[in-house]
C-alpha positions as CSV (number, residue, x, y, z in Angstrom):
1,C,-0.4,0.1,-0.3
2,S,1.3,3.2,-1.1
3,Q,-0.9,5.3,1.5
4,Q,0.6,6.4,4.9
5,A,-3.0,5.6,6.4
6,E,-6.4,4.7,5.5
7,V,-9.9,4.6,7.1
8,F,-12.4,1.8,7.0
9,T,-15.8,1.9,8.3
10,F,-17.9,-1.0,9.0
11,T,-21.9,0.0,8.7
12,E,-24.6,-2.3,10.5
13,I,-22.9,-3.9,13.3
14,Q,-25.4,-4.9,16.1
15,S,-22.5,-4.7,19.1
16,E,-19.1,-3.6,19.4
17,P,-17.1,-6.2,18.4
18,I,-13.7,-7.3,19.8
19,P,-11.2,-7.5,16.5
20,S,-8.6,-10.5,16.5
21,L,-5.6,-8.9,14.9
22,L,-2.6,-10.2,13.2
23,R,-4.2,-13.9,13.2
24,G,-1.7,-16.3,12.5
25,F,0.9,-13.9,13.0
26,S,0.5,-12.4,9.7
27,A,2.9,-9.9,9.9
28,P,5.8,-8.8,12.0
29,V,4.9,-5.3,13.6
30,H,4.2,-3.9,16.8
31,L,0.8,-3.4,17.4
32,E,-1.0,-1.0,19.2
33,Y,-4.4,-1.4,20.2
34,D,-6.2,-0.2,23.5
35,Y,-7.6,-3.7,24.3
36,S,-9.4,-3.8,28.0
37,D,-8.4,-6.7,30.3
38,A,-11.5,-8.2,29.9
39,E,-11.3,-8.3,26.6
40,L,-7.6,-9.7,26.3
41,S,-9.1,-12.5,28.6
42,L,-12.0,-13.3,26.0
43,L,-9.5,-13.7,23.1
44,A,-6.9,-15.7,25.2
45,S,-10.0,-18.1,26.2
46,A,-11.6,-18.3,23.6
47,D,-10.3,-17.1,20.2
48,T,-9.8,-19.5,17.2
49,D,-6.5,-18.7,16.3
50,S,-3.5,-19.6,18.2
51,F,-1.6,-17.2,17.9
52,V,-4.2,-14.4,19.2
53,R,-4.7,-16.8,22.3
54,W,-0.8,-17.0,23.0
55,E,-0.4,-12.9,22.3
56,S,-3.4,-11.7,24.1
57,F,-2.8,-14.0,27.1
58,Q,1.2,-12.8,27.2
59,V,-0.3,-8.6,26.9
60,L,-2.8,-9.6,29.8
61,A,0.1,-11.0,31.9
62,L,2.5,-8.2,31.2
63,N,-0.4,-5.6,32.3
64,E,-1.0,-7.4,35.5
65,L,2.8,-7.5,36.3
66,K,2.8,-3.9,35.7
67,A,-0.2,-2.8,37.6
68,N,1.3,-4.8,40.5
69,I,4.5,-3.4,40.2
70,S,2.8,0.4,40.5
71,R,1.2,-1.4,44.2
72,Y,4.7,-2.7,45.3
73,E,6.4,0.4,44.9
74,E,3.3,2.3,46.4
75,N,3.3,-0.3,49.1
76,Q,0.0,-1.4,48.7
77,P,-1.3,-5.1,48.4
78,F,-1.0,-7.2,45.2
79,K,-4.0,-8.0,43.8
80,L,-5.0,-10.7,40.9
81,S,-7.6,-9.4,38.7
82,N,-10.6,-11.7,37.6
83,A,-9.5,-11.5,34.3
84,M,-6.3,-12.9,34.7
85,Q,-7.8,-15.3,36.8
86,Q,-10.5,-16.5,34.1
87,A,-8.0,-16.1,31.0
88,F,-5.1,-18.7,33.0
89,S,-8.0,-20.9,34.1
90,C,-9.6,-21.3,30.5
91,V,-6.2,-21.6,28.9
92,L,-5.3,-24.3,31.0
93,R,-8.3,-26.5,30.8
94,N,-8.4,-25.9,26.8
95,Q,-8.1,-29.7,25.6
96,S,-7.5,-28.9,22.0
97,A,-4.4,-26.6,22.4
98,D,-1.3,-27.5,21.4
99,L,0.8,-28.6,24.1
100,G,3.9,-26.6,23.1
101,L,1.9,-23.6,22.7
102,L,-0.1,-24.1,25.8
103,A,3.3,-24.4,27.8
104,L,4.4,-20.9,26.1
105,T,1.1,-19.1,26.9
106,I,1.1,-20.2,30.3
107,T,4.8,-19.1,31.0
108,L,4.8,-15.7,32.2
109,P,6.6,-12.9,30.2
110,D,10.3,-12.8,31.8
111,L,11.9,-10.6,34.1
112,T,14.3,-9.1,31.2
113,Y,11.2,-7.9,29.0
114,I,9.4,-6.7,31.9
115,G,12.4,-4.6,32.7
116,E,12.7,-3.4,29.2
117,Q,8.9,-2.0,29.6
118,F,10.3,0.8,32.3
119,E,13.1,3.4,31.6
120,V,14.2,2.8,35.1
121,I,14.0,-0.5,36.4
122,N,13.2,-1.3,39.7
123,V,14.4,-4.8,40.1
124,D,13.2,-6.1,43.3
125,A,9.7,-4.7,42.4
126,V,10.1,-6.4,39.1
127,Y,11.2,-9.8,40.7
128,Q,8.7,-10.2,44.0
129,T,5.9,-9.2,41.7
130,H,7.1,-11.9,39.1
131,Q,7.1,-14.4,42.0
132,W,3.9,-13.2,43.5
133,L,2.0,-13.9,40.4
134,R,3.6,-17.3,39.6
135,V,2.8,-18.6,43.1
136,T,-0.5,-16.8,43.3
137,L,-1.4,-19.0,40.1
138,A,0.3,-22.1,41.4
139,Q,-1.9,-21.9,44.5
140,L,-5.1,-21.3,43.0
141,F,-4.6,-24.0,40.1
142,E,-2.6,-26.6,41.8
143,A,-5.4,-29.2,40.8
144,D,-5.2,-28.5,37.6
145,L,-1.7,-28.3,37.0
146,L,-1.0,-31.4,39.1
147,A,-3.5,-33.1,36.9
148,I,-2.0,-32.2,33.9
149,Y,1.7,-32.9,35.2
150,Q,0.3,-36.1,36.0
151,R,-1.5,-37.2,33.1
152,L,1.6,-36.1,30.6
153,T,4.1,-38.1,33.0
154,Q,2.0,-41.6,33.1
155,A,1.4,-41.0,29.2
156,A,4.9,-40.9,28.4
157,K,6.8,-43.5,26.4
158,A,10.2,-44.3,26.0
159,Y,12.1,-41.2,25.1
160,Q,11.7,-40.1,21.4
161,Y,12.9,-37.0,19.5
162,D,9.8,-36.0,17.9
163,K,7.6,-32.5,18.0
164,V,5.0,-34.6,20.2
165,D,6.7,-35.9,22.4
166,I,8.9,-32.5,22.6
167,A,5.9,-30.5,23.1
168,S,4.5,-33.1,25.9
169,R,7.5,-32.2,28.2
170,K,7.7,-28.8,27.7
171,L,3.9,-28.7,29.4
172,K,5.2,-31.2,31.5
173,N,7.7,-29.2,32.8
174,T,6.1,-25.8,32.6
175,C,3.5,-27.4,35.0
176,L,6.3,-28.9,37.4
177,R,7.8,-25.3,37.4
178,Y,4.6,-23.8,39.0
179,L,4.4,-26.6,41.6
180,M,7.6,-26.8,42.4
181,L,6.9,-22.8,43.7
182,L,5.0,-24.8,46.6
183,P,6.5,-26.8,49.5
184,Q,4.0,-29.6,49.3
185,Q,4.8,-30.5,45.9
186,F,8.8,-30.5,46.0
187,E,9.1,-34.3,46.0
188,L,7.4,-34.1,42.6
189,G,10.5,-32.3,41.0
190,K,13.0,-34.5,43.3
191,A,11.4,-37.9,42.2
192,Q,11.6,-36.8,38.5
193,Y,15.6,-36.0,38.8
194,Y,16.3,-38.7,40.2
195,K,14.4,-40.8,37.6
196,Q,16.9,-39.6,35.1
197,D,14.8,-40.8,32.5
198,N,16.2,-37.9,29.9
199,M,18.2,-34.9,29.9
200,T,15.2,-32.6,29.5
201,D,12.9,-33.9,32.5
202,A,16.4,-34.1,34.8
203,L,17.4,-30.6,34.3
204,A,13.9,-28.9,34.2
205,A,13.9,-30.5,37.9
206,L,17.2,-29.3,39.0
207,E,16.3,-26.2,37.7
208,A,13.2,-26.1,40.0
209,I,15.5,-27.4,42.7
210,S,18.1,-25.1,42.2
211,H,15.8,-21.9,43.0
212,S,15.0,-23.8,46.9
213,D,16.6,-23.6,49.6
214,S,16.5,-27.3,50.9
215,E,19.1,-29.6,51.7
216,E,18.0,-31.7,48.7
217,R,19.3,-28.8,46.3
218,E,23.0,-29.9,47.6
219,N,22.3,-33.3,46.9
220,C,20.7,-33.1,43.9
221,L,23.5,-30.8,42.3
222,A,26.0,-32.8,43.8
223,H,24.7,-36.2,42.0
224,F,24.3,-34.4,38.5
225,Y,28.1,-33.6,38.6
226,Q,29.2,-37.2,39.7
227,T,27.1,-38.5,37.0
228,W,27.8,-36.2,34.3
229,K,31.0,-34.6,35.1
230,E,33.4,-36.3,32.3
231,D,30.7,-34.7,29.5
232,G,32.1,-30.7,29.1
233,L,28.8,-29.7,27.5
234,V,26.5,-31.2,30.0
235,L,28.8,-29.8,33.0
236,D,28.4,-26.0,31.3
237,K,24.7,-26.9,32.1
238,W,25.1,-27.7,35.4
239,F,27.4,-24.0,35.7
240,A,24.7,-22.1,33.9
241,L,21.8,-23.5,36.0
242,Q,23.4,-22.6,39.3
243,A,24.6,-19.3,37.9
244,A,20.9,-18.5,36.9
245,S,19.6,-19.8,40.5
246,H,17.5,-17.4,42.1
247,H,18.5,-18.6,45.2
248,I,18.6,-16.3,48.7
249,H,22.6,-16.6,48.4
250,A,23.0,-16.6,45.0
251,L,25.7,-14.3,44.6
252,E,27.9,-16.8,47.5
253,Y,27.0,-19.6,45.1
254,V,28.4,-18.1,41.9
255,Q,31.8,-16.7,43.5
256,A,32.2,-20.4,44.5
257,L,31.7,-22.0,41.0
258,V,34.6,-19.5,39.9
259,K,36.7,-21.4,42.1
260,H,35.2,-24.6,41.0
261,A,38.0,-27.2,40.1
262,D,36.4,-27.8,36.6
263,F,35.7,-23.4,36.0
264,H,38.6,-22.1,34.1
265,Y,38.9,-19.1,32.4
266,S,40.8,-20.3,29.2
267,N,37.4,-22.0,28.5
268,P,35.1,-19.7,27.2
269,N,32.0,-21.6,27.0
270,R,32.3,-22.2,30.9
271,V,33.1,-18.6,31.5
272,R,29.8,-17.7,29.6
273,S,27.9,-20.7,31.2
274,V,28.9,-18.7,34.5
275,L,29.5,-15.2,34.4
276,G,27.5,-14.7,31.1
277,V,24.4,-16.3,32.6
278,F,25.0,-14.5,36.0
279,G,25.2,-11.1,34.6
280,R,22.6,-11.5,32.3
281,V,19.6,-13.4,33.8
282,N,20.2,-13.3,37.4
283,L,18.6,-10.4,38.6
284,L,18.7,-10.9,42.7
285,G,22.8,-11.9,42.6
286,F,23.8,-9.3,40.1
287,H,21.7,-6.5,41.0
288,R,22.0,-6.8,44.6
289,K,21.8,-3.5,46.4
290,D,24.9,-3.3,48.3
291,G,26.5,-3.4,44.7
292,L,28.7,-6.6,45.3
293,G,26.7,-8.3,42.1
294,Y,28.8,-5.8,40.1
295,Q,31.6,-5.6,42.2
296,F,32.2,-9.3,41.6
297,L,31.6,-9.3,38.1
298,A,34.1,-6.6,37.4
299,E,36.7,-8.1,39.4
300,Q,35.8,-11.4,37.1
301,V,36.0,-9.3,33.8
302,I,39.3,-7.8,34.8
303,E,40.8,-11.5,35.4
304,L,39.6,-12.7,32.3
305,D,40.9,-9.8,30.1
306,K,44.4,-10.8,31.0
307,L,43.7,-13.9,29.2
308,N,41.1,-13.5,26.7
309,P,39.8,-9.8,25.9
310,Q,37.7,-10.7,23.6
311,V,35.4,-12.5,26.0
312,A,36.3,-10.3,28.6
313,A,34.1,-7.8,26.4
314,R,31.8,-10.1,25.4
315,I,30.7,-10.5,29.2
316,V,30.8,-6.6,30.1
């Protein structure tokens, strides 16, 4: 179209419609449309287009997070909207949905993306709000999440690398991440980890366990290390998983990782697995109010620069 703008007028419309836009992800554009939360909830719950359902839920979740970040900053209690609760319920119970897309839909926007919505990022507000919403949804929909998890676990066959099984594992592990936020469901992750049926499931369970403050955390991490310490690529995942952990002692654990016998500044992949992951995704550890996260990474970059300035620059 050569015109800058066009106006289309529809007549004889009996009631105000809710437009379903960019169906099938028909255009890679930034769309601005002033949907209400109730409209987004309806689209996420009932639209026949899978992309619109996903997009609507993600926008709704982002709205929910931004509203509660404001409440956090104003020392007001968090509040879950009816629109968000209704949408999550409907999405979760959609029996016809593609399992992989369902897993992506119920996964909240990540911390980095939420931060990008603000000119000045209140890291504590972003993290605490995100964690509150995840825990609240896990508590409200524990029975539904558990039912899906158990159904997919029981239906699982011997490991196969095909799109159906990949989607099934993705949804199962998304449900597990929610459930592991509840103390009474911790044994689920522990059992899945020790089953060691496949790497996807083992790492998903270990990741969820790594955020906890339980004694079993150290046991599982030690077990994984002893099992896979001879495989460099898998060991990179072990390092990265801990560097990303939102544990209360996240910084102290990462400080210990760079002293580990298998951490070498001469190994770029290992450096990226620890320092790169810590600085990029570990909001709690890196952005500590006392500045020790920044100080730690600066010291590491100075040390790394002596050996590999290119990797040091990438870390910065």
